[in-house]
VOGUPA-289937 format. One record per residue (C-alpha): x, y, z. Coordinates in steps of 0.25 Angstrom, whole numbers, plus 2048, in hexadecimal, padded with zeros to 3 digits. Layout:
<pts>
XYZ ...
</pts>
This chain:
<pts>
801800800 80480E7FE 80881580A 7FB81E80A 7F4813808 7F980B813 7F781781C 7E8818819 7E680A81B 7ED80B829 7E481682E 7D8810826 7DB80282E 7DC80A83C 7CE81183B 7C9803838 7CF7FC844 7C980884C 7BC806846 7BD7F7847 7BD7FA857 7BC7EF860 7B67E4855 7C07DB850 7C67DC841 7BE7D083D 7B17D5843 7B37E383B 7B77DC82F 7AB7D482F 7A27E0830 7A87E5824 7A97D881C 7B77D781D 7C07CB821 7C87CF82E 7D47CE825 7D27D981B 7CB7E3826 7D97DF82D 7E07E5821 7D87F1821 7DA7F4830 7E87F182F 7EA7FA824 7EF7F081B 7E47F3812 7DC7FF80F 7CE7FC813 7C47FD806 7B9809805 7AE7FE807 7B67FA815 7B680781B 7A780A817 7A47FD81F 7AD80282B 7A680F82A 798808829 79C7FF836 7A080983D 79581583A 7A181D833 7A3824826 7B081E81E 7B782A820 7B582982F 7B981B82E 7C6820828 7C882B82F 7BF82B83B 7B9838840 7C784083B 7CB84582E 7D8841827 7E284A82B 7E3859825 7D4856820 7CD86082A 7D686B826 7D586A817 7C5869818 7C6876821 7D087B818 7C887880B 7BB87E811 7C288B815 7C788C805 7B8889802 7B589480A 7BF89E803 7BC8997F5 7AE89D7F8 7AF8AB7FB 7B78AE7EF 7B08B37E2 7B08AB7D5 7BD8B27CF 7C38B07DB 7C08A07DB 7C38A07CC 7D28A57D0 7D389C7DC 7CF8907D2 7D98947C8 7E58957D2 7E18867D8 7E08817CA 7EE8867C7 7F48827D4 7ED8737D2 7F48747C5 8018777CA 80086C7D5 7FE8627CB 80A8677C1 8138677CD 80E8577D1 80F8537C4 81D8587C2 8208527D0 81A8447CB 8238457BE 82F8487C5 82C83C7CF 82A8327C3 8388367BD 83F8337CA 8378257CB 83B8237BD 84A8297C0 84981E7CC 8438147C4 84F8147B9 85A8147C4 8548077C9 8537FF7BD 
</pts>
């Protein structure tokens, strides 16, 4: 598994263990229609639980799928981002049509610049990898 995938699987596994509570893995797996071995792979983070499994856990525990994953907390950084987005929306609402058009053009240009920069970085990384490949062969 890729590192980020492994971290996510481990996080979800810890949440599943918390939500299972005092029930055995076998009992909880039976409620989900899974084998104990399959459930164990999810809970230990060896595999990332499928959406259907998370929906089943949500139904059993009376939660939303998001609450199954995050609990009552939002992911780190989500709350400040949501507050910032709300503030930006309020500011945009204060602008007249011409100012909103100027802002749109500015953001479009910045986005295009960022895309060009990332393409350039990706091309450079590819050249480096190709050079390493030639040295290795």
